[in-house]
N, C-alpha and C positions, 0 to 999 in steps of 0.2 A: 504494500500500500504506500503510494507516494506521500511524502511529507507535505505539509502546508507550504514550506519554503520552496520546494521543487515545483509545486503546482503554480505558485505565485510567480516564480521566475519564468516558467514556461508561458504564462499568460502575458507577462510583460514583454517577453521576446516576440510573441505572436503579434501583440499590439504594435510593437516597434516596426516589425516587417510590414504590417498593414499600413502604417503611417508612411513608411518609406515608399511603398508602391503607390499610395494615393498622391504623394507629393512629387513623384517622378515626372519629369517633363514628357508630354505626349509627343509622338512623332509627327502629329499633324501641325504643330506649331500654333500660331495664333490665327490661322485662317478660319474664318467663320463659315458655316454652311451656306449662308446667303451670298457669300462672295464667290463661291465655287462655280465654275463653268459646267454646263451640262455635258459637254464633250470631254471625256477623260483624257484624250490626247492633248487638247488645248489646255486643260487644267494642269497637266504634267509640264507643258511648256511654261505656263505661268509660274509654277512652283520653281522651275529651274531658274527663271529670271529673278524671282523674288529672293532666292537664296543668295544672289550676288549683289543685291541692292541694300545699302546701309539705311537703317532707320535714322532719320535726321534728328529724332528726339533722343533715342537711346544711344546713338552714336557708334557703338561697337557691337551692334546686333543687327541681323538681317531683318528686313520687313516681314519675312516669312515667319519669324519667331517673335516679333514685337506685338504687343497689345496696344500700342499708342494709336491715337486717332489718325495721325498723319500717316503712319504705316498702313493702316486700313485704307486710307484714301489712295495711297500709292499702289497697293495691291489691286484695288478696283480699277485704277487708271491703266495698269498693265493689262488687265483682262479686257478692258474696253479697246485698247490698242490692238490686242490680238484678235478681237472680234472684227475689227476694221480691216484685218488682213495683213498687218505688219509682221515682219519676221522678228525673231528674237533679237537680232542685232539692231534692227530699226527701233524696237521698243527701248533697248538700252541706250542707243544714241539719242533718242528723244528725251529720256530722263537726264542724260548727261548734259544735253543742250539746255535743259530747263533748270537743273540744280547744280551743274558743275561736276567735275570728276570726283568730288568729295562723296557723292552719292554711291560710288562704287566701293564695295568692301575691299576689293583687291585692285587698286588702280594700276593701269598699265605702266610698264617701264619705259619712260620717255626722258628726254633731256630735262624737261621741267620737273619731273618727279624723281630724277636721279639722286638729288640731295636727300629727299625723304627716305629713299631706299638705303642709301649709304650712310646716313647720319649715325645710326647706332654703332656701326663698325668704326667709323671715324672717331666718335666720342670715346669708345672703349680704348682705341689705340692711343689717342691723345692723353687719356687718363692714365694709362699704363706707363707712358713715357714720363709724364709728370711725376708719378709716384716713384719711378726708378730714379730720376734725377734728384728728387727730394731726399730719398734715402741715401743716395750716393753722396750728396752734399752734406747731409747730416753726419755721416761717418767721417768725412774729412774735417768738418768743423770740430768735432769732439776729439779727434786724434791730433789735429794741429793746434788746437786751443789748449795751451798749458795754463797753469795758474798764473794769473796776472796780479801779483801782489805788489803793494808799494814797498819801498825800502824799509819803512817802519814795521810793516806786517812781516816782512821776511826776517827782520831782526828779532821780533817777538817770537816767531815760529822757531828760529834757531835756538833761542834761549829756552824754549819749552822742550825741544827735542834733545838738546845736548844735556849730559849729566851735570848736575850742579856740584861744583867744587869737588869733582872727582868722586862723589858718592853715587853708588848705584841705587836707583829707586826701583822698587819692585811693586 
């Protein structure tokens, strides 16, 4: 017969798993049923485009995953453009023309965005060089910098170090 503690721990464990499953993100994202297209192929195209478009409110989340009102408006706009016969590239070009390249989650590598792509590596390199020279200079300063005592301090130090009147102090 299981003890009260083992039954209680089993119940807590089951409740934890149930909560984990309930809070897990669903694969459908934030797309609501009233936004979906009737044609499954068109809906699949809309989802592909939506995954590559940044939510301008959430900033680092695709509009496919965002619950923001603006993301919903963009999802509807994508579906309207697809219904009008635009290709995936035409829809994406339309959004870039309207909102700028910032709307793309993965902006293309161009001369204008090269600094954005290379900035992290450049900053790490510059930081490493700065740390290297800082430690290198720190080592030289401590090795080269001996005690700079005045003549009076050196005399006092000598008197403290040397034995007094020939007596050995222990």
